Structure formats: C-alpha cells, structure tokens
Legacy VTK file of the C-alpha trace (Angstrom):
# vtk DataFile Version 3.0
C-alpha trace
ASCII
DATASET POLYDATA
POINTS 166 float
140.049 92.051 96.367
138.719 95.300 97.675
135.500 97.204 98.181
134.440 100.833 98.450
131.814 101.827 101.051
129.598 104.847 101.629
129.118 106.520 105.056
126.367 104.042 105.969
128.609 101.064 105.311
126.905 100.018 102.095
129.061 98.595 99.327
129.482 100.979 96.410
131.542 98.563 94.343
134.332 96.027 94.361
137.545 95.446 92.425
140.251 92.837 92.059
143.820 93.172 90.895
147.308 91.717 90.997
148.470 94.112 93.730
146.842 96.044 96.555
147.859 99.287 94.855
146.094 98.238 91.660
142.902 97.422 93.606
143.088 100.722 95.520
143.590 102.719 92.317
140.640 101.017 90.610
138.335 101.685 93.562
139.511 105.282 94.021
138.871 106.023 90.358
135.491 104.284 90.201
134.238 105.668 93.545
135.917 109.015 94.305
133.315 109.884 96.968
133.754 106.623 98.909
133.917 107.060 102.679
136.061 103.945 103.125
138.053 101.535 100.969
138.917 98.070 102.286
141.520 95.908 100.629
142.063 92.278 101.549
144.871 90.027 100.503
143.728 86.504 99.892
145.502 83.315 100.780
144.480 79.878 99.599
141.535 78.589 101.629
142.271 75.817 104.155
139.213 73.777 103.102
137.211 73.398 99.907
134.919 76.283 99.047
133.320 74.332 96.205
129.770 74.673 97.554
129.962 78.377 98.385
127.028 79.794 96.450
124.227 82.294 97.104
121.524 80.606 99.171
123.925 78.429 101.193
123.558 78.626 104.987
126.797 79.061 106.979
127.784 80.391 110.412
128.853 84.020 111.044
130.956 84.962 114.094
130.079 88.392 115.496
132.778 90.964 116.185
132.389 94.060 118.383
131.528 96.453 115.546
128.831 94.171 114.094
127.241 93.514 117.504
127.197 97.264 118.240
125.625 97.953 114.842
122.762 95.563 115.596
122.240 97.126 119.056
122.262 100.674 117.654
119.754 99.866 114.918
117.424 98.275 117.451
117.561 101.435 119.641
117.197 104.050 116.910
113.401 104.227 116.729
111.638 106.142 119.508
108.413 104.112 119.605
107.130 101.439 121.964
109.109 98.211 121.607
106.076 96.294 120.328
105.860 98.689 117.339
109.545 98.564 116.358
110.661 96.784 113.221
114.000 95.808 114.788
113.530 94.003 118.075
115.207 90.953 119.539
117.765 89.572 121.931
121.214 91.147 122.179
124.170 89.944 120.142
127.555 89.461 121.817
131.119 89.387 120.510
132.035 85.841 119.509
128.413 84.746 119.196
127.832 82.424 116.234
124.588 82.757 114.265
123.362 81.225 110.992
123.651 83.319 107.866
122.619 82.983 104.250
125.218 83.679 101.568
123.884 86.471 99.343
126.929 87.122 97.121
130.313 85.492 96.537
133.416 87.407 95.429
136.038 85.332 93.595
137.349 82.009 94.852
138.930 83.032 98.191
135.776 82.608 100.291
134.877 86.293 100.633
131.131 86.827 100.563
128.215 88.929 101.751
125.878 87.360 104.297
122.380 87.997 105.628
122.738 86.975 109.280
119.603 85.625 110.950
119.300 87.304 114.343
117.283 86.118 117.330
114.583 88.700 116.727
112.497 90.316 114.024
115.394 91.511 111.876
118.576 90.451 110.084
122.116 91.826 109.808
123.896 92.367 106.495
127.561 91.375 106.859
129.663 92.496 103.902
132.976 91.205 102.527
133.230 88.474 105.147
136.304 86.243 105.043
136.241 82.483 105.558
137.978 81.053 108.660
137.249 77.385 109.224
140.208 76.823 111.564
140.133 79.513 114.292
136.622 80.900 113.665
137.719 84.401 114.661
135.198 87.280 114.930
133.886 88.845 111.720
134.375 85.646 109.680
132.185 82.827 108.451
132.650 79.052 108.572
130.841 75.925 107.458
128.258 74.565 109.900
129.660 71.015 109.753
132.460 69.074 108.070
131.612 68.187 104.486
128.773 70.705 104.228
130.302 72.384 101.193
129.916 69.228 99.077
126.762 67.743 100.600
124.360 69.718 98.450
125.324 70.877 94.981
122.579 73.022 93.440
124.417 73.241 90.115
124.312 69.487 89.327
121.678 67.974 87.067
119.020 65.501 88.180
120.795 62.761 86.185
124.049 63.417 88.089
122.209 63.343 91.417
120.541 60.028 90.554
123.788 58.380 89.447
125.508 59.445 92.704
122.746 57.800 94.761
123.194 54.516 92.926
126.989 54.519 93.257
LINES 1 167
166 0 1 2 3 4 5 6 7 8 9 10 11 12 13 14 15 16 17 18 19 20 21 22 23 24 25 26 27 28 29 30 31 32 33 34 35 36 37 38 39 40 41 42 43 44 45 46 47 48 49 50 51 52 53 54 55 56 57 58 59 60 61 62 63 64 65 66 67 68 69 70 71 72 73 74 75 76 77 78 79 80 81 82 83 84 85 86 87 88 89 90 91 92 93 94 95 96 97 98 99 100 101 102 103 104 105 106 107 108 109 110 111 112 113 114 115 116 117 118 119 120 121 122 123 124 125 126 127 128 129 130 131 132 133 134 135 136 137 138 139 140 141 142 143 144 145 146 147 148 149 150 151 152 153 154 155 156 157 158 159 160 161 162 163 164 165
C-alpha cells in the first residue's frame, strides 16, 4: 500500500501491489508531480478489523509532526483569537483523541481519520496504521476491547433482532 502526496500533504492517490517497487512505480507513473510518496508494508493485524468502516469512532495517538501541524494552522491567521476559525487547546505528542474513520484502505487497518480536537477545528490524519498493542504515535486503536464487533452497520434488521434473542 502506498500513497502520493502534494506539497500541502493532501493525498493525490493510492496504489497497492505485490512489492514495494510495484507500488512505487504505479504511484510515480500516476502522479509524476507528487511531492512525496509513502509506501507501507502491511503485516497481519493483531486484532480483528471487522468493524473498521467509515463513520466508526476510534482513538488517534498524536506524533510530533501532527501536533506541530495543528499548532501551525491555529497560528497562521493574523486576526484576534475570537475571530479565528482554528482555535483550541494545544495538542501534545502521545496525546490520544477521538477520531472518525473517513476512509479505509484494504484490510490491513490503514485508514484516514478526522481527529476531533479540543477546540473549534479538526485534524485530518491520512494513511494511519492500526496499533492496538503499543499504541505508538501516529497510529489509531480501538477505544475498548470488542468495539470492532459491537456495532455492525452492514447487518440487516432481521439479523440484529435474531442476535438479541439468542
């Protein structure tokens, strides 16, 4: 799995392949003007990712770069603080905040997240890897054990009713 980014950090496109070289070649060809190409090698997830779907709320762990990005965006407008669109409390490395899954890539737990900040804005975290065990910075994890199977938006009402009666 890999993604190409522009200078602002926005995703231009993604690609998958059997090898890293294949992914790199696909992205280079499709996005020759990309500022950055990131390639990730996936390993089997340590817990079920069955419930990973857009709309699901998970936890995001901030890394240094993400925290600095939030701080910079909140400083960039030269107007009184009460007029700014991006105001709120600071974000620190290792801080864990709730995030909504906006897009899922494949079955390895890589997804884009809209992180809910303690303020008037959000942070878009792209191509975030899952890490339920160590919860290292710049990863996401489930909020509680069993969350991924607790709510299944793709089941029918009949299935939901039969599970309650079981």
